C-alpha positions as CSV (number, residue, x, y, z in Angstrom):
1,X,76.4,97.8,104.3
2,X,79.9,97.2,103.2
3,X,82.0,96.2,106.3
4,X,85.2,96.5,104.3
5,X,84.3,99.7,102.6
6,X,83.4,101.6,105.8
7,X,86.9,101.1,107.3
8,X,89.2,103.9,107.1
9,X,92.8,103.5,105.8
10,X,95.6,105.1,107.7
11,X,98.4,106.5,105.5
12,X,102.0,105.6,106.6
13,X,104.5,108.5,107.1
14,X,106.2,108.5,103.7
15,X,103.2,107.9,101.5
16,X,101.3,110.6,99.6
17,X,97.8,110.0,98.2
18,X,96.3,112.4,95.7
19,X,92.5,112.2,94.5
20,X,91.5,114.2,91.4
21,X,88.0,115.5,90.6
22,X,87.3,112.7,88.2
23,X,88.2,110.0,90.9
24,X,91.8,109.3,89.7
25,X,93.8,108.0,92.7
26,X,97.6,108.5,92.7
27,X,99.8,106.9,95.5
28,X,103.4,107.6,95.8
29,X,105.8,106.1,98.4
30,X,109.3,104.9,98.8
31,X,108.8,101.8,96.7
32,X,107.3,103.6,93.7
33,X,104.0,105.0,92.5
34,X,100.6,103.5,91.6
35,X,97.5,105.0,90.1
36,X,94.0,103.8,89.5
37,X,90.6,105.4,88.6
38,X,87.7,105.0,91.2
39,X,84.3,103.9,89.7
40,X,81.8,106.8,89.3
41,X,79.7,106.0,92.2
42,X,82.6,106.0,94.7
43,X,84.1,109.0,96.3
44,X,87.4,109.2,98.1
45,X,88.2,111.6,101.0
46,X,91.5,112.3,102.6
47,X,91.6,113.8,106.2
48,X,95.1,114.3,107.3
49,X,96.6,110.7,107.6
50,X,93.2,109.0,107.1
51,X,91.5,108.1,103.9
52,X,87.8,107.0,103.6
53,X,85.6,106.0,100.8
54,X,81.9,106.7,100.4
55,X,79.4,105.4,98.0
56,X,76.5,107.4,96.3
57,X,73.7,104.9,96.8
58,X,72.9,101.5,98.3
59,X,72.4,99.4,95.2
60,X,73.9,95.9,95.1
61,X,76.5,96.8,92.5
62,X,77.7,100.0,94.3
63,X,78.0,98.2,97.7
64,X,80.2,95.6,96.0
65,X,82.3,98.4,94.3
66,X,82.6,100.1,97.6
67,X,84.3,97.2,99.3
68,X,86.5,96.5,96.2
69,X,87.6,100.1,95.8
70,X,88.6,100.3,99.5
71,X,90.6,97.0,99.3
72,X,92.4,98.2,96.0
73,X,93.3,101.5,97.5
74,X,94.6,99.9,100.7
75,X,96.6,97.3,98.5
76,X,98.2,100.3,96.6
77,X,99.2,102.0,99.8
78,X,100.7,98.7,101.1
79,X,102.5,98.2,97.9
80,X,104.2,101.6,97.7
81,X,105.1,101.6,101.4
82,X,106.2,98.1,102.4
83,X,106.1,96.1,99.2
84,X,104.3,92.8,98.8
85,X,105.7,89.7,100.6
86,X,104.8,86.1,100.1
87,X,106.2,83.5,102.5
88,X,107.2,80.0,101.4
89,X,106.9,77.4,104.2
90,X,108.5,74.1,103.4
91,X,107.4,71.3,105.7
92,X,109.0,67.8,105.8
93,X,112.1,66.1,106.9
94,X,115.2,66.9,104.7
95,X,113.4,69.3,102.4
96,X,115.9,72.2,101.8
97,X,115.8,75.5,99.9
98,X,118.9,77.7,99.2
99,X,119.7,80.8,97.1
100,X,122.7,80.3,94.8
101,X,123.5,83.4,93.0
102,X,120.3,84.2,90.8
103,X,118.9,80.7,91.2
104,X,116.6,79.1,93.9
105,X,117.7,75.7,94.5
106,X,115.0,73.4,96.0
107,X,115.5,69.9,97.4
108,X,112.1,68.6,97.8
109,X,112.5,64.8,97.8
110,X,112.9,64.1,94.1
111,X,115.9,62.3,92.7
112,X,117.2,65.7,91.5
113,X,117.3,69.3,92.7
114,X,114.8,71.8,91.2
115,X,116.7,75.0,90.1
116,X,114.3,78.0,89.7
117,X,115.6,81.2,88.2
118,X,114.8,84.3,90.3
119,X,113.0,87.0,88.2
120,X,114.3,90.4,88.2
121,X,112.8,92.7,90.9
122,X,112.1,89.8,93.2
123,X,114.1,89.5,96.5
124,X,114.5,86.0,98.0
């Protein structure tokens, strides 16, 4: 039994999810759109604002794909609604981080500062 695969996913207010007959999942939201094709043994069902995934049989491979598919669809919904966030925590006395224009300036105890250019599409 896949514990992850059996959980239902709730759709946020501004997110649309479409599932075609061949298993192609398309998710659209304020941050963009993503698409992915489900494995053949996995079926997706949309009930209003809830999404659930079901598997065709209980073989080991299909059970693994069930949890994987649910996690990927959930990540797609998170990506188009809120975006992805990675927090950086700097611990230590005197360690500093500052944004200067399009560069992240890190003072991490070296004899010099580390200047890291911020890639396009990334907010710091």
